[in-house]
C-alpha positions as CSV (number, residue, x, y, z in Angstrom):
1,M,10.9,27.3,7.6
2,P,12.6,24.3,8.9
3,K,11.0,21.6,9.6
4,P,10.6,20.9,13.5
5,R,12.9,17.9,14.8
6,F,11.4,14.9,16.2
7,S,14.2,12.1,17.0
8,L,13.9,8.7,16.8
9,K,13.8,8.0,20.4
10,T,10.3,10.8,20.5
11,R,9.2,8.6,17.5
12,F,9.3,5.6,19.0
13,V,7.9,6.7,22.5
14,F,5.2,8.2,20.7
15,G,4.4,5.5,18.2
16,L,4.7,3.4,21.7
17,G,2.2,5.1,23.2
18,L,-0.1,5.3,20.4
19,M,0.1,1.1,20.3
20,L,-0.6,1.1,24.1
21,L,-4.0,3.5,24.0
22,P,-6.4,0.8,22.5
23,L,-5.1,-1.6,25.3
24,L,-5.8,1.1,27.7
25,V,-9.0,1.8,26.4
26,V,-9.8,-2.1,26.0
27,I,-9.1,-1.9,29.8
28,G,-11.0,0.9,30.5
29,V,-14.3,-0.5,28.4
30,S,-13.6,-3.7,30.4
31,F,-13.7,-2.2,33.9
32,S,-17.2,0.2,33.0
33,A,-18.4,-3.2,31.5
34,M,-17.6,-4.9,34.7
35,D,-18.9,-2.7,36.9
36,H,-22.4,-2.4,34.9
37,L,-22.7,-6.1,34.5
38,S,-21.7,-6.3,38.9
39,G,-24.6,-3.6,39.3
40,I,-27.1,-5.5,37.7
41,L,-26.2,-8.3,39.4
42,D,-26.3,-6.9,42.8
43,R,-30.0,-5.2,41.6
44,L,-30.7,-9.0,40.8
45,A,-29.6,-10.3,43.9
46,K,-31.3,-7.7,46.4
47,E,-34.5,-8.0,44.1
48,S,-34.3,-11.4,44.8
49,V,-33.7,-11.3,48.8
50,A,-35.8,-7.9,49.4
51,E,-39.4,-9.2,47.5
52,I,-39.3,-12.8,46.2
53,G,-37.9,-14.4,49.4
54,P,-39.9,-12.9,52.0
55,V,-43.2,-12.8,49.7
56,S,-43.0,-16.4,48.9
57,E,-42.3,-16.6,52.9
58,L,-45.5,-14.9,53.4
59,Q,-47.5,-16.7,50.9
60,E,-46.6,-20.2,52.8
61,R,-47.8,-18.5,56.0
62,L,-51.1,-17.7,54.7
63,R,-51.7,-21.4,53.2
64,Q,-50.6,-22.5,57.1
65,V,-53.4,-20.0,58.3
66,E,-55.3,-21.4,56.0
67,D,-54.9,-24.8,56.8
68,A,-55.5,-23.9,60.2
69,M,-58.7,-22.3,60.1
70,R,-59.8,-25.4,58.3
71,Q,-58.6,-27.4,61.1
72,E,-60.0,-25.0,64.1
73,R,-63.4,-24.8,62.4
74,V,-63.6,-28.6,63.3
75,H,-61.8,-28.9,66.9
76,R,-63.1,-25.3,68.0
77,E,-59.3,-24.7,68.6
78,R,-58.4,-21.0,67.9
79,A,-54.6,-21.0,69.3
80,T,-52.7,-22.1,65.8
81,V,-54.6,-18.8,64.3
82,A,-53.8,-16.6,67.1
83,S,-50.1,-17.5,66.7
84,L,-49.4,-17.0,63.3
85,T,-51.1,-13.7,63.3
86,P,-48.7,-11.6,64.4
87,L,-45.8,-13.3,62.2
88,I,-48.0,-12.9,59.4
89,D,-48.4,-9.1,60.2
90,Q,-44.3,-8.7,60.9
91,A,-43.9,-9.9,57.7
92,Y,-46.3,-7.9,55.8
93,D,-44.5,-4.7,58.0
94,K,-41.1,-6.1,57.0
95,I,-42.1,-6.2,53.3
96,I,-43.6,-2.7,53.0
97,S,-40.6,-1.0,54.7
98,S,-37.8,-2.6,53.5
99,N,-38.7,-3.2,50.0
100,P,-38.5,0.6,47.8
101,F,-40.6,-1.2,45.5
102,S,-39.8,0.0,41.9
103,Q,-43.1,-0.4,40.5
104,R,-46.5,1.1,42.0
105,E,-48.3,-2.1,40.8
106,E,-46.2,-4.0,43.2
107,K,-46.4,-1.9,46.5
108,N,-50.1,-1.5,45.9
109,A,-50.4,-5.0,45.2
110,V,-48.7,-6.1,48.5
111,L,-50.6,-3.2,50.3
112,G,-53.8,-4.5,48.8
113,S,-52.9,-8.0,50.3
114,R,-52.3,-6.7,53.8
115,H,-55.6,-4.9,53.9
116,A,-57.3,-8.5,52.6
117,W,-55.3,-9.6,55.6
118,R,-56.4,-7.5,57.8
119,Q,-60.4,-8.5,56.8
120,V,-59.4,-12.2,57.5
121,V,-58.2,-10.9,60.7
122,N,-60.9,-8.7,62.2
123,L,-63.5,-11.5,60.6
124,W,-61.7,-14.1,62.5
125,N,-61.7,-12.5,66.0
126,Q,-65.4,-11.7,65.4
127,G,-66.2,-15.3,65.5
128,A,-66.8,-15.6,61.6
129,G,-64.7,-18.9,61.3
130,G,-66.7,-20.2,58.7
131,T,-68.1,-17.6,56.7
132,V,-67.5,-17.4,53.3
133,E,-66.3,-14.0,53.3
134,I,-63.1,-14.9,55.1
135,D,-62.3,-17.6,52.3
136,K,-62.6,-14.6,50.0
137,Q,-60.5,-12.2,51.7
138,L,-57.8,-15.1,52.6
139,H,-57.8,-16.0,48.7
140,L,-57.5,-12.3,48.0
141,A,-54.4,-11.9,50.1
142,E,-52.7,-14.7,48.6
143,Q,-54.0,-13.5,44.9
144,L,-52.4,-10.2,45.4
145,L,-49.3,-11.6,46.7
146,G,-49.0,-13.4,43.8
147,Q,-49.7,-10.6,41.6
148,A,-46.4,-8.7,43.5
149,R,-44.4,-11.5,43.4
150,N,-45.1,-11.6,39.2
151,I,-44.3,-8.6,38.8
152,A,-41.0,-8.6,41.0
153,L,-40.3,-12.0,38.9
154,N,-40.8,-9.9,35.2
155,E,-38.4,-7.2,37.2
156,I,-35.8,-9.7,37.6
157,N,-36.2,-11.2,34.0
158,L,-36.2,-7.9,32.6
159,L,-32.9,-7.2,34.5
160,H,-31.7,-10.5,33.4
161,T,-32.4,-9.3,29.8
162,R,-30.5,-6.1,30.3
163,Q,-27.8,-7.6,31.7
164,R,-27.1,-10.0,28.5
165,N,-27.6,-7.1,26.4
166,S,-25.5,-5.0,28.3
167,R,-22.7,-7.8,27.9
168,W,-23.9,-8.2,24.2
169,A,-22.6,-4.6,23.4
170,A,-19.7,-4.4,25.8
171,D,-18.3,-7.7,23.8
172,I,-19.0,-5.6,20.7
173,L,-17.2,-2.5,22.0
174,L,-14.5,-4.5,23.4
175,G,-13.9,-6.0,19.5
176,A,-13.7,-2.8,17.9
177,V,-11.4,-1.5,20.0
178,L,-9.4,-4.4,19.5
179,L,-10.1,-4.3,15.6
180,L,-9.2,-0.9,16.0
181,G,-5.8,-1.4,18.1
182,V,-4.9,-4.0,15.5
183,G,-5.9,-1.6,12.7
184,L,-3.5,1.5,14.6
185,S,-0.6,-0.7,15.1
186,V,-0.4,-1.9,11.6
187,L,-0.6,2.0,10.4
188,I,1.6,2.9,13.2
189,G,3.9,-0.3,11.8
190,V,3.8,1.0,8.2
191,V,4.4,4.7,8.9
192,F,7.6,3.8,11.4
193,S,8.7,1.5,8.2
194,R,8.8,4.5,5.9
195,A,10.1,6.8,8.3
196,V,13.1,4.5,9.6
197,L,13.7,2.0,7.0
198,G,12.9,4.4,4.1
199,P,15.9,6.8,4.9
200,V,18.5,3.7,5.9
201,R,17.6,2.3,2.5
202,E,18.6,5.5,0.9
203,L,21.2,5.3,3.3
204,E,22.5,1.9,1.9
205,A,21.5,2.5,-1.3
206,G,23.9,5.9,-1.4
207,V,26.5,4.0,0.5
208,R,26.7,1.1,-1.7
209,Q,26.9,3.4,-4.9
210,F,29.9,5.1,-3.2
211,G,31.5,2.0,-2.4
212,D,31.6,0.9,-6.1
213,G,33.1,4.2,-7.3
214,E,30.2,6.9,-7.8
215,L,31.9,9.8,-5.7
216,S,28.9,12.0,-7.0
217,A,26.6,9.7,-5.0
218,R,24.4,11.3,-2.7
219,V,21.8,10.5,0.0
220,A,18.6,12.4,0.2
221,E,18.1,14.1,3.6
222,L,14.7,13.5,4.2
223,S,14.3,13.8,7.9
224,Q,15.4,16.2,10.8
225,D,16.2,13.4,12.7
226,E,19.5,11.1,14.0
227,L,19.2,9.2,10.5
228,G,19.1,12.9,9.0
229,D,22.1,14.0,10.5
230,L,24.0,10.4,9.3
231,A,23.0,11.3,6.1
232,R,23.9,15.1,6.2
233,T,26.9,13.7,7.8
234,F,27.5,10.9,5.1
235,N,27.2,13.7,1.9
236,Q,29.5,16.2,3.5
237,M,32.2,13.1,4.0
238,A,31.0,12.2,0.0
239,R,32.1,16.0,-0.8
240,K,35.0,16.0,0.8
241,L,36.0,12.8,-0.6
242,E,34.9,13.7,-4.3
243,Q,37.0,17.1,-3.9
244,N,40.2,15.2,-2.5
245,H,39.7,12.5,-5.7
246,Q,39.5,15.5,-7.8
247,E,42.4,17.2,-6.2
248,L,44.5,14.2,-6.5
249,A,43.3,13.3,-10.2
250,S,44.3,17.0,-10.8
251,L,47.9,16.2,-9.0
252,S,48.0,13.5,-11.4
253,T,47.0,14.6,-14.3
254,V,48.2,18.4,-14.7
255,D,51.6,20.0,-14.7
256,F,52.0,22.1,-11.7
257,L,53.8,24.9,-13.1
258,T,51.7,25.4,-16.3
259,G,48.3,23.9,-16.2
260,L,48.8,21.1,-19.0
261,H,48.4,17.7,-19.4
262,N,51.6,15.9,-17.6
263,V,53.7,13.5,-19.5
264,R,51.8,11.2,-17.5
265,E,48.5,11.8,-18.9
266,F,50.2,12.6,-22.5
267,Y,50.9,9.2,-22.8
268,R,47.6,8.0,-22.0
269,L,46.0,10.1,-24.0
270,F,48.7,9.7,-27.1
271,H,48.2,5.7,-26.4
272,D,44.1,6.4,-26.4
273,E,44.2,8.4,-29.5
274,T,46.3,5.7,-31.6
275,R,44.0,2.7,-30.2
276,R,40.8,5.2,-31.7
277,V,42.6,5.3,-35.2
278,D,43.5,1.9,-35.5
279,R,39.9,1.2,-34.8
280,Y,38.2,3.8,-36.8
281,G,40.7,4.1,-39.7
282,H,41.1,8.0,-38.9
283,C,44.4,10.0,-38.6
284,F,46.1,12.8,-36.1
285,S,48.9,14.2,-36.0
286,L,51.8,15.1,-33.2
287,L,53.6,17.8,-32.7
288,L,56.8,18.1,-30.1
289,I,57.6,22.1,-29.6
290,D,60.8,23.4,-28.0
291,I,61.8,26.6,-27.0
292,D,65.1,27.5,-28.5
293,R,67.8,28.6,-26.0
294,F,65.5,28.2,-23.1
295,K,68.8,27.6,-20.8
296,E,70.3,31.0,-21.6
297,I,66.8,32.6,-20.7
298,N,67.3,30.7,-17.7
299,D,70.8,31.5,-17.0
300,T,70.4,35.2,-17.9
301,F,67.4,35.9,-16.0
302,G,66.8,33.8,-13.8
303,H,64.7,30.5,-13.2
304,Q,61.6,32.7,-11.9
305,L,61.4,34.1,-15.1
306,G,61.9,30.9,-17.0
307,D,59.3,29.6,-15.4
308,Y,56.9,33.0,-16.5
309,V,58.0,31.9,-20.1
310,L,56.9,28.3,-19.7
311,Q,53.5,29.6,-18.7
312,E,53.1,32.2,-21.0
313,V,53.9,29.5,-24.2
314,A,51.6,26.9,-22.0
315,R,49.0,29.7,-22.1
316,K,49.0,30.4,-25.8
317,L,49.0,26.8,-26.5
318,G,45.6,26.4,-24.9
319,E,44.3,29.5,-26.9
320,L,45.1,28.2,-30.3
321,I,44.4,24.6,-30.2
322,R,40.7,23.1,-30.6
323,A,38.7,21.7,-28.2
324,S,39.1,18.4,-29.3
325,D,43.4,18.7,-29.4
326,H,45.5,18.3,-26.5
327,A,48.3,20.3,-25.2
328,A,50.6,18.6,-22.5
329,R,54.4,19.7,-21.0
330,I,56.5,16.6,-21.5
331,G,60.0,18.1,-20.2
332,G,61.6,21.0,-18.9
333,D,61.0,23.5,-21.8
334,E,59.2,20.8,-24.5
335,F,55.6,20.6,-25.0
336,A,53.5,17.9,-27.5
337,V,50.0,18.9,-28.9
338,L,47.8,16.5,-30.0
339,L,45.9,16.7,-33.3
340,S,43.0,14.8,-33.4
341,E,41.2,14.2,-36.8
342,T,44.1,16.2,-38.3
343,D,46.5,15.0,-41.5
344,M,49.8,16.1,-42.2
345,D,49.0,19.4,-44.1
346,D,46.5,20.8,-41.8
347,A,48.8,20.1,-39.0
348,R,51.7,21.6,-40.8
349,D,49.3,24.8,-41.4
350,F,49.0,25.1,-37.8
351,G,52.4,24.3,-36.5
352,E,53.1,27.3,-38.5
353,R,50.8,29.5,-36.9
354,I,52.3,28.6,-33.6
355,R,55.8,28.7,-35.0
356,G,55.0,32.3,-36.8
357,Y,52.9,33.5,-33.5
358,F,56.3,32.8,-30.7
359,A,58.6,34.4,-33.6
360,G,56.3,37.5,-34.0
361,H,55.7,38.6,-30.0
362,A,57.5,39.2,-27.4
363,I,57.3,38.3,-23.7
364,A,57.2,41.2,-21.1
365,Q,58.9,40.4,-18.1
366,V,57.2,39.9,-14.4
367,D,59.0,43.0,-12.7
368,H,59.5,45.3,-15.5
369,P,56.8,45.3,-17.9
370,D,58.8,47.5,-20.4
371,E,61.5,44.9,-20.9
372,E,60.5,42.3,-23.1
373,I,61.8,38.8,-24.1
374,R,61.8,37.6,-27.6
375,I,61.5,33.7,-28.2
376,S,61.0,31.3,-30.3
377,V,60.3,27.4,-30.9
378,S,61.4,24.6,-33.0
379,I,58.8,21.8,-33.8
380,G,58.6,18.4,-35.0
381,L,55.8,17.0,-37.1
382,A,54.9,13.6,-37.8
383,S,51.2,12.1,-38.6
384,Y,49.8,8.6,-38.0
385,P,49.3,6.8,-39.7
386,E,51.0,8.7,-42.6
387,T,54.4,8.5,-41.7
388,A,54.3,5.7,-38.6
389,R,52.9,2.1,-38.2
390,N,52.7,2.7,-34.9
391,A,52.7,5.4,-31.5
392,N,56.2,4.1,-30.7
393,E,57.3,4.9,-34.4
394,L,55.2,8.2,-34.6
395,F,56.7,9.7,-31.4
396,A,60.4,8.8,-32.6
397,A,59.4,10.5,-35.9
398,A,58.2,13.3,-34.4
399,D,61.3,13.6,-32.4
400,A,63.7,12.9,-35.2
401,A,62.2,16.1,-37.0
402,L,62.3,18.4,-34.2
403,Y,65.7,17.2,-33.9
404,R,66.9,18.2,-37.5
405,A,64.6,21.2,-36.8
406,K,67.2,22.3,-34.1
407,Q,70.4,21.4,-36.0
408,G,69.0,23.3,-38.9
409,G,69.4,26.7,-37.3
410,R,66.1,26.9,-34.8
411,N,62.7,28.7,-35.4
412,L,62.2,25.9,-37.5
413,L,59.0,22.9,-38.1
414,C,60.3,19.9,-39.7
415,Q,57.7,17.4,-40.6
416,A,58.7,13.1,-40.5
417,G,57.6,10.9,-43.3
418,L,58.4,7.3,-43.7
419,N,60.9,8.2,-46.7
420,A,61.4,11.9,-45.8
421,D,64.2,13.7,-46.7
422,P,65.8,14.8,-43.4
423,D,65.9,18.3,-44.7
424,S,62.2,18.5,-45.0
425,R,61.5,21.4,-43.4
426,S,59.4,24.8,-43.3
427,E,60.6,27.9,-41.8
428,G,59.2,31.4,-41.6
């Protein structure tokens, strides 16, 4: 099952989204924390305005009433107390009606204070201006207001504590989100580095190897994105170039008609073999083979049949030689065989097998299989370093031996020697 395709654009957009996600979370958490803290601050402000301020103001008026009562007991004037009484009543009503009283104790304290105040007013209106009961009730009213005020202050302190704790928790959460964002960014960077830079480095290494001449170099097709497409395109190009190179190499080293080595490749192998023998002190032999009266075959049967004869001779040479040997077509009807690690005697035996085979077998015509052509070959043999001091002398010696075989009546194998008899030859 093929892997799903994710383009680089999709990966970059997805990665950018993941990197922005922590930032969005931080923004959301910040707004939430700010909203929560703002709510606490609003409650603090309302608590101060709705409870602390009016209660403190009411306490001050009660003190004024207490002072006024002391003065009026001396001067027998009741006007000041009478003017303050409705103001205090209004203050009590305002506090009770406008304050939700989050704690029951606070509300009970305010209600108790108002009840004590009404007792003070009743006693005062009855003319008991100097009684101890008025002072007692007035003191109780002030005491209960102070209790309500303390409860409100405690509530404000509690809100302050909650505000500090909320801010501390928000700071911790923001720090954790920021750390998560940094970690996620690093992780995304590593993933993208492997997902993008890995294939790029792989492609770079493949291109470098290819540029150094390693035409078999390929890159791994690891992904289904643009980099994977690039890797596949590179591999297709590399395979095509390698194939073209192999075809060119074949054209430059192989004879197009027979499939054997051509004359250029023969001389390269010939000189390589000579250098190898010089280095390691071994030996090798050279056979030069010429088809007898080949021109007559072309003239009599045509060049098409002549080409077929060349192909059949080449095919049989390819079958007879060993894997370590090399056969080549070096001229129109002339072939050469390099026999590695072979001295003169073994080379002569091998050459005789070649000569004897063609002398004893006919070649069927292509268009007329029932009609056969009989051919023979002449062979010149030389061995290195036995009969030559260098490559040029070896080839000249084998060529001279071939010439003697042709002049001696054909269908012969002649061998060369440093002091060879011109008639040194073998015939079937």
